N, C-alpha and C positions, 0 to 999 in steps of 0.2 A: 219167733221160733219157727215160723213157716219156712224161713230160709233153710234151716238144717234139714227139714223133712223133704222139701222138694229138690234140693241139690242133689243128692245121690241118685234119684231117679232121672233127673235131666242128664247128668253125667253118664249114666248107664246107656241112655239112649242115644246121646251124641257120639260116645266112643263107639257104639256099634255100628254107626254109619259114617265114620269119620274119614274113610278112604274112598267114598263114592264121589268121584269127581268127573272123570272123562266118560261120559255116557256113550257117545259115538265119536267118530273121527272129526265130525264137524260141530258137536254139541258138548258144551262143557257146563257143568253145574258146580257152583260153590255156595256155601252158606255159612253163617256165623251166628253165634249167640252170646249175649251179654247178660250175666246174672249178677245183680248188684244188691247189697245189703248195707243200708245207712243206719248209723246210730249217732244222733246229735242232741244238743242240749234242749231242743223243742219237740222233736218226735222221731220215731224209728219209721223206716221205710223199706220196702223190698220190691225191686223192680226186675222184670224180665223183658228182653227186647232181643230181636235177631232180624236176620234177613236172608233172602235167597237170591242168588245172582245167576243168570243164564246168558251164555255167549254163544251164538250160532253163526258159523262161518257160512255165509250164503253163497259166496263165489270166491274166486281167487283174490279180489280186492275188495270185497264188500262183506260186512258182518253186521250183525244186530245184537245189541246188549240191553238187557232190562235187569233192575234190581228192585225187589219188594222189601219194604222195611216194616216190620210188626213191632208195636211199642204200646206201652200202657196208655189207656185212654181215661175217660171220665164216665161216671155212672150217671143215672137220671138226675141225681142231686148236685151234678157238676163237680163232684169230687173225684180224685184220682183213684182209680180201680184197676187191679190186676186180675179181676174176673174175665174169663176168656171172651164173654159177649161184649165186653166194653173195650177191647183192644182196638187200636187203630191200625189200618193198613195203608202204607203210603208208597208211592212210586219214587224212589230216589234217583234212578237213571232209567232212561228209555230212549235209545238213540240208534242211528244207523252210522257206520263208519265206512269210509270208502278212501283206500289208499290211492292217490293221485299220481304217484311217482316222484322221483327226485326228493324222496323224504318228506314229501308233503302229505297230509291226510286231512280229510274233511269229515266232520261229525254234525249230524243234525238230529235234534230231539230235545230231551229234558236232561238237565245236569244239575249238579250242586253249584253253588256260587263259586265263581272261579277266583283266582288270585291268591288262594290260601294253600298252604302246604298240605292241609288236609282235605283239599277239594277232591281228590281221588279216592280217600279212604273214608271220609265221613263218619259214620256211626259204627265202624268196625272196631270195637274195643281192643281186639287183639293187637292192633298196629301201634297202640300207644304203650309207652312204658307205665305210665301213671294210671291210677284208677279211673280218672276222668280225663277229659281233654284239658290242656293247659288253661284255656279260656272258656268261659261259660257259653260263648255265642259267637258264631262265625257267619256274618251277613250284614244287611242294612235294611232299615225300615221295618224289621221283623220278618224279612225275606231271606231265605237261605237256600233256594233253588231258582231255576230260570229256565225258559224254553227258548231255543234258538239254534245258532250254528257256531261252530268252533273250527278254526283253521290251524292246524299244528304243523310245525317245521323242525325237524331234527337237523342239527349241524354240530360240528366240533371246532374248538379254538384251541390248539395245543393239546393237552390232556384232559380238556374239559368237554364232556358231552352235554350239549345245551338243547332245551325243548323251548321253542317260542310258541305261544299259544295266544291266538286272537278270538275273543268271544263276543258275540252280538246276540240280543234277544230281548225278552221281556219276563216278568214274574207276576203271576196272579195271586201271590200270597196276600193274607190280610195284613195291613199295615198297623203298626204300634205307634201310638202318639206318646207325648212327653209324661203322661199319667197312666201309661201301659192300657189306654183305652184303645178299642178296635176302630180303625177309621176304614171308610169305603174308598177303595182306589186300587190301582194296580201300577207296578214298576214298569215303565217302558223306556225305550232309547237306552237300553243297557249295553254298554260296551266296556270291554277289559283287555288288557295286555299283560301276559305273564311270562316270565323267564325262569326257567329251572335249570340247575345244573348240579353235578356231584362228581366226585372222585373218591379215592381211597381216604382223604383226609378232611373232607368237608361236604356239605349240601347247602345250596343257597336258592331261596324262592324269592323272587321280586315281582310285585304286581301292582297295577293301577287300574281302577274302575271308576266309571262315571255312569250316572243313571238320573232319570227324571221320572216324576210321578204326578198325576192329576188327581186331587181328592175330590170326591163327589159330594160330600156331605158339609163342606165348608167352602167359602168363596177364596180359595188360593189355588193357583195353577202353577205348574212347573216347579214343584218342590224337587230339590237336587241333592245329590250326594256326590262327593269325590272322595274315593278311598285309596290309601296307600298301604301296601303290606310288604314288610321285609322280615323274612324268617330264615334262620340258619342252624346248621348243626356242625360241630367240629369234633373231630375224633383224635385222641391221643392215647395210644396203648389201650388200657381198659376203661379209660374216662370218655365220656360224651358230654359236651356242653351244648345245650339248646337254648335258643333265644329268639324272640320274635316282638315285633311291634306293629300295630295296626291303627291307623288314624284315619277317622271318617269325619269330613266336614260336610254338615247338613244344613239345610235352610229351614227358616220359618219355625214350626212348632216342634221340630225334632232337635234334640241336643247334639252338639259335637261329641264325638267319642274318641277316646285315646285307650287302647288296650295294649299291654305289654307283658311278657313273662320271660323267666330265665330258669333254667334247671341244670342240675349237675347229676350225672349217672355214673355209677361204676359197676362194671360187669365182672362177677366172680362166679365162674362156672354157670350153674342154672340160676342164680341169684342175681338181681340188679337192684341194689338200694339206690334211692334218689332223694334229692330235695328240690323243691319247687316254689317259686315265688311268683305271683301274678297280680296284677292291678288293672282295673277297668274303671275309667274315669269319664263321667258324664257331665258336660259344661251346658248349663241352661241359660247363661247370661245373654245369649244372643237370640233366644227363641221368642217367637210371636206369641202374644197372649190371647189369640183368637179363641182358643178353647180353655182359657183360664190357666192361671199358673199352679204349679205344684207347691202351694204353701210359700210362695216367693222363693222357691229354692233356687240356688246359683249353681251348686255343683254337688255331686254325689260320687262315691268311689267305693269299689268293692275290692279289698286286699285279702289275698290268701296266702298263708304260709303252710306249706306241705311237706311231710317227710313220710317216705313209704318205701316198699320193696315189691318187686316182682319176681316170682318164682316160675320158671317154665318147666312144667311137668314133662312135657314132651313137645314135639314140633307143632302141636295143634291146640294145646291147652296151657293158658296162662293164669296162675293164681296170683292175686294182688291184695295188699293191705296198706291202708294209708290213714294217717291223722292230719286234720287240716283245721287251722285257726284262721277264722274269718273275721274281718273287721268291715262292717257297713258304716260309712261315714256320710251324714247328710248335713250340707251346710246351706244356710239361708241368710237372708238379710237380718233375721231375728235372732237365730240361735244355731248351735252345732249339736247335733244328735248323733251318738255312736252306739252301734249294737254290735256285741261280739257274740260268736258262735263257735263251737268246737265239734268236729265231725269225725267219726270213725268209719272209714268205707272199706268193705271187703268185696272183691269182685272175681268172678270166674269168667274168662273170656276164651271163646272156642271158635276155631275155624275148621271147616270140614267140607 
């Protein structure tokens, strides 16, 4: 019930500030909010998150960008809490950008993991048609951001505008092992190459990433990952087809990962109904048993079948509702365990 009491107050506040964007000629402020209520077979939840982004034009070719992300944290008992004092504040982007000329740009600072279609939108729920992102997670080793540099080049081939992006750097996020334990270490030697292109009929994102990590609490060095990403959108009249596949080949205690999704959307005035299927597969057959096995588990998968709709109240507020049937499948040398779950999600996504 908290959702229904808090929502009108939040909407009133957000609507009153919705057009405050260009502060000065050189400074632009943008913000977003995600309000989400979940009802499933196990428990109900209510989540609030949002962010504030600032872009300042320092000079003719130099600018600075920063984005703060505020999300639900944990209380003293390590349980999820939407109490104001328990909220987490994270810096999603913090970088300097310099235009080098000849359609080259250089960015230095902190970024979201490259190679994904969502790398530039991240947690801004308004940018997605569905109530949640097509996949639960975009990253590797439990890392979803990095610090380093990016070189960008814009060019055209025929009627295609193409962006080529070279990323190098490291990530200091905590790493997640095969049993979701926290490992001590950092991802270094990260490098990625991404190509993005679009026209009136399609969008295509192709990426490749490689990285290495040294773990401090076990005798394993040069844990590595190679990631391949392919995501596309195709447009035909009022229909939009979206699909993507991301494969990660990891070494030692980390399972190989294969994630893919497909959705079909139909736009009718302010309404956009959709269907969405996704699958995330984790292969443990090649993992090292240094930290122990996960009950001799060989493979697990997370399948989701979703149907939902989006209603654009105006150019700043989107209302969404979805139903998702989830199948968790765990396969081991001894048995097969399946868990099913059904979830209703309602969201209000705002940009201002």
